[in-house]
C-alpha positions in Angstrom: 57.7 116.4 124.4 55.3 114.4 122.3 57.7 114.8 119.3 60.6 113.5 121.4 58.5 110.5 122.7 57.5 109.7 119.1 61.2 109.8 118.0 62.3 107.6 120.8 59.5 105.1 120.0 60.5 105.0 116.3 64.2 104.5 117.1 63.2 101.7 119.5 61.1 100.1 116.8 63.9 100.0 114.3 66.4 98.9 117.0 64.1 96.0 118.0 63.6 95.0 114.3 67.4 94.6 113.8 68.0 93.4 117.3 70.6 96.2 117.7 71.5 95.1 121.2 72.7 91.8 119.9 75.6 93.6 118.3 77.3 93.0 121.6 77.8 89.3 120.7 80.3 89.8 117.8 81.8 93.2 118.4 84.2 92.2 121.2 85.6 89.4 119.0 86.2 92.0 116.2 88.0 94.2 118.7 90.1 91.3 119.9 91.2 90.9 116.3 91.9 94.7 116.0 94.3 94.6 119.0 96.0 91.3 118.0 96.5 92.7 114.5 97.8 96.0 116.0 100.3 94.0 118.1 101.4 92.2 115.0 101.9 95.5 113.2 103.9 96.9 116.2 106.2 93.9 116.3 106.7 94.3 112.6 108.0 97.8 113.3 104.8 99.9 112.6 104.3 101.7 115.8 101.3 103.6 114.4 99.2 100.6 115.1 100.3 99.9 118.7 97.0 101.0 120.2 94.8 101.2 117.0 94.3 104.8 115.9 90.9 106.1 117.0 89.8 106.7 113.4 90.5 103.1 112.4 88.9 101.7 115.5 85.8 103.8 114.9 85.7 102.5 111.3 85.8 98.9 112.5 82.9 99.5 114.8 81.0 101.4 112.1 81.5 98.5 109.7 80.4 96.0 112.2 77.2 97.8 113.2 76.2 98.7 109.6 77.0 95.2 108.1 75.0 93.6 110.8 72.1 96.1 110.5 72.0 95.5 106.7 72.0 91.7 107.2 69.4 91.7 109.9 67.1 94.0 107.9 67.5 91.8 104.9 66.6 88.8 107.0 63.5 90.5 108.3 62.4 91.3 104.7 63.0 87.8 103.4 61.4 86.1 106.4 58.4 88.5 106.8 55.9 86.0 105.6 57.4 83.1 107.7 57.5 85.4 110.7 53.8 86.2 110.3 53.0 82.4 110.5 55.0 81.8 113.7 53.3 82.8 116.9 56.7 83.6 118.5 57.6 86.1 115.8 54.2 87.3 114.5 54.6 90.5 116.6 57.7 91.6 114.8 57.6 95.0 113.1 57.1 94.0 109.5 54.4 91.3 110.0 52.5 93.8 112.2 53.1 96.5 109.6 54.7 98.9 112.0 57.5 99.0 109.4 56.7 98.4 105.8 58.9 96.3 103.5 59.6 99.3 101.4 60.9 101.2 104.5 63.0 98.2 105.5 64.4 97.9 102.0 65.4 101.6 102.1 67.1 101.0 105.5 68.9 98.0 104.1 70.3 100.0 101.2 71.3 102.9 103.4 73.1 100.5 105.8 74.8 98.7 103.0 75.9 102.1 101.5 77.3 103.3 104.8 79.1 100.0 105.2 80.8 100.4 101.8 81.8 104.0 102.6 83.2 102.9 106.0 85.3 100.2 104.2 86.5 102.8 101.8 87.7 104.8 104.8 90.5 102.3 105.4 91.8 103.1 101.9 91.6 106.8 102.5 93.2 106.8 106.0 95.6 103.9 105.7 96.0 103.0 102.0 94.4 99.6 102.8 92.1 98.6 99.9 91.2 95.1 101.1 88.1 96.2 103.2 86.6 97.9 100.1 87.5 95.0 97.8 85.9 92.5 100.2 82.9 94.6 101.2 80.5 93.2 98.5 81.4 89.5 99.0 81.1 89.8 102.8 77.7 91.5 102.6 76.5 89.0 100.1 77.4 86.1 102.4 75.8 87.8 105.4 72.5 88.1 103.4 72.9 84.5 102.0 72.3 83.1 105.4 68.7 84.2 105.4 67.9 81.6 102.7 69.8 78.7 104.2 67.0 77.6 106.6 65.0 76.7 103.5 67.3 74.0 102.4 69.8 72.9 105.1 69.7 72.0 108.7 73.2 73.4 109.0 71.9 76.9 108.7 73.0 77.5 112.4 76.6 77.1 111.4 76.2 79.2 108.3 75.0 82.0 110.6 78.0 81.3 112.9 80.4 81.5 109.9 78.8 84.7 108.7 79.3 86.4 112.0 82.6 84.7 112.3 83.8 86.7 109.4 84.0 89.8 111.6 87.3 89.0 113.4 89.0 88.2 110.0 87.6 91.3 108.5 88.7 93.5 111.4 92.2 91.9 111.3 92.5 92.5 107.5 91.4 96.1 108.1 94.1 96.8 110.6 97.1 94.7 109.3 96.4 92.3 106.5 100.0 91.1 106.2 99.8 89.4 109.6 96.6 87.4 109.2 97.2 83.7 109.9 96.4 80.8 112.2 95.3 83.0 115.2 92.8 84.8 113.0 91.5 81.4 111.7 91.1 80.1 115.2 89.2 83.3 116.3 86.8 82.9 113.3 86.3 79.3 114.0 85.6 80.1 117.7 82.9 82.5 116.8 81.4 80.1 114.2 81.0 77.3 116.7 79.9 79.5 119.6 77.2 81.3 117.5 76.2 78.1 115.8 75.8 76.3 119.2 73.6 79.0 120.8 71.6 79.4 117.6 70.7 75.7 117.8 69.6 76.3 121.4 67.5 79.3 120.4 65.9 77.3 117.5 64.7 74.6 119.9 61.7 76.8 120.7 60.6 76.8 117.1 61.1 73.0 116.4 57.5 72.1 116.0 56.7 75.2 113.9 59.7 74.7 111.6 58.8 71.0 111.1 55.2 71.9 110.3 56.1 74.6 107.7 59.0 72.7 106.2 61.9 74.8 107.4 65.2 73.2 108.1 66.8 73.3 111.5 68.6 70.8 113.6 65.8 70.8 116.3 63.2 70.3 113.6 65.1 67.5 111.9 66.8 65.7 114.9 64.6 66.7 117.8 65.4 69.0 120.7 67.4 66.5 122.9 69.8 65.5 120.1 70.2 69.1 119.0 71.1 70.3 122.5 73.8 67.6 122.6 75.2 69.0 119.3 75.1 72.5 120.8 77.1 71.3 123.8 79.6 69.6 121.6 80.0 72.9 119.6 80.6 74.8 122.8 83.2 72.3 124.0 85.0 72.8 120.7 84.7 76.6 121.2 86.6 76.3 124.5 89.3 74.1 122.8 89.7 76.6 120.0 90.1 79.5 122.5 92.8 77.5 124.3 94.5 77.1 120.9 94.2 80.8 120.3 95.9 81.6 123.6 98.8 79.4 122.6 99.2 80.4 119.0 98.8 84.1 119.7 101.2 83.9 122.6 98.7 85.4 125.1 99.1 85.3 128.8 97.2 84.6 132.1 94.6 87.3 131.6 93.5 85.8 128.3 93.5 82.3 129.8 91.3 83.6 132.7 88.9 84.8 130.0 88.8 81.3 128.5 88.0 79.8 131.9 85.2 82.3 132.4 83.9 81.4 129.0 84.0 77.7 129.8 82.0 78.3 133.0 79.4 80.5 131.3 78.9 78.1 128.5 78.4 75.3 131.0 75.8 77.5 132.7 74.1 78.3 129.4 73.8 74.7 128.4 72.6 73.7 131.9 69.8 76.3 131.7 68.1 74.6 128.8 66.8 71.0 128.9 64.7 69.1 126.4 61.7 69.2 128.8 62.2 72.9 129.9 62.9 75.6 127.3 61.6 78.4 129.5 65.1 79.9 130.2 66.2 80.1 126.6 66.0 83.9 126.6 68.4 84.1 129.7 70.7 81.6 128.1 70.7 83.4 124.7 71.1 87.0 125.6 72.4 87.4 129.2 74.9 84.6 129.2 76.2 85.1 125.7 76.5 88.9 126.3 78.7 88.2 129.4 80.8 85.7 127.4 81.7 88.2 124.7 82.3 91.1 127.0 84.4 89.2 129.5 86.5 87.5 126.9 86.9 90.7 124.9 88.0 92.8 127.9 90.5 90.2 129.2 92.1 89.4 125.9 92.5 93.1 125.0 93.9 93.8 128.5 96.3 90.9 128.0 97.5 92.3 124.7 98.0 95.8 126.1 99.8 94.4 129.2 102.2 92.5 126.9 103.0 95.6 124.8 103.7 97.8 127.8 103.8 101.6 127.7 103.0 103.3 124.4 106.1 103.6 122.3 108.1 100.9 124.0 109.5 98.5 121.4 
């Protein structure tokens, strides 16, 4: 029993370090891309991708989880000294030496290796070499984000664009020939959505970032102005989603998802005010988790409803 308790604690420690639960933010968008790409393949005459084969779907999820795990671990290693100086982050695993940098580096390399192997799986199962070809550049860009807060206040949108690669990557993994405007709109949606709520999250570190010379919009422009930029980014997010519904020829279920996203984004931005940042955690995790889950479920349901029974041309 003691051994089991220790194992659970160790797993929890690693999960907390990489914020594994936050995978829920990007994964539904990648799955939206999977089903939109599958529909495109079906309309092109390839019925094997009507409802994505379980093996390919599993590979997409594995790639998502491992790429994110590698990037988050890299971020924790690079930022360990900065985290130790910030009262909000000083209790993280590496600053508190519950996980050593050497252990974190080993975990990063293992995650990167599994990510590369998963990308190779598309080649083995489907003859698609693009995921393997792009694996290195994608992982490099994900890791690059960790340095951007040292030289640009736009680091929030670099993070957004890094996570925004996931729908495009998933689309390319399923049916690269059909990638186009809908995929671009989906990536841009994630970029502005993530960038906006990362600005909100960064507001709680504005004074610290300014003191140690880190670049963030709240540190540079102040909390009030930065929250206004976040709201603008989220308004644009809704506009991009409407564009996605139109260009991807989606129906009422997808539009209902967009309406839900608009309402939840309004709630998220209303929860945080320049003079009251106490509800950032609720705005960051709970609301954004609901946004991704609701939109993902409704858009995928819309695609499946449009396609009808399996095998129907």
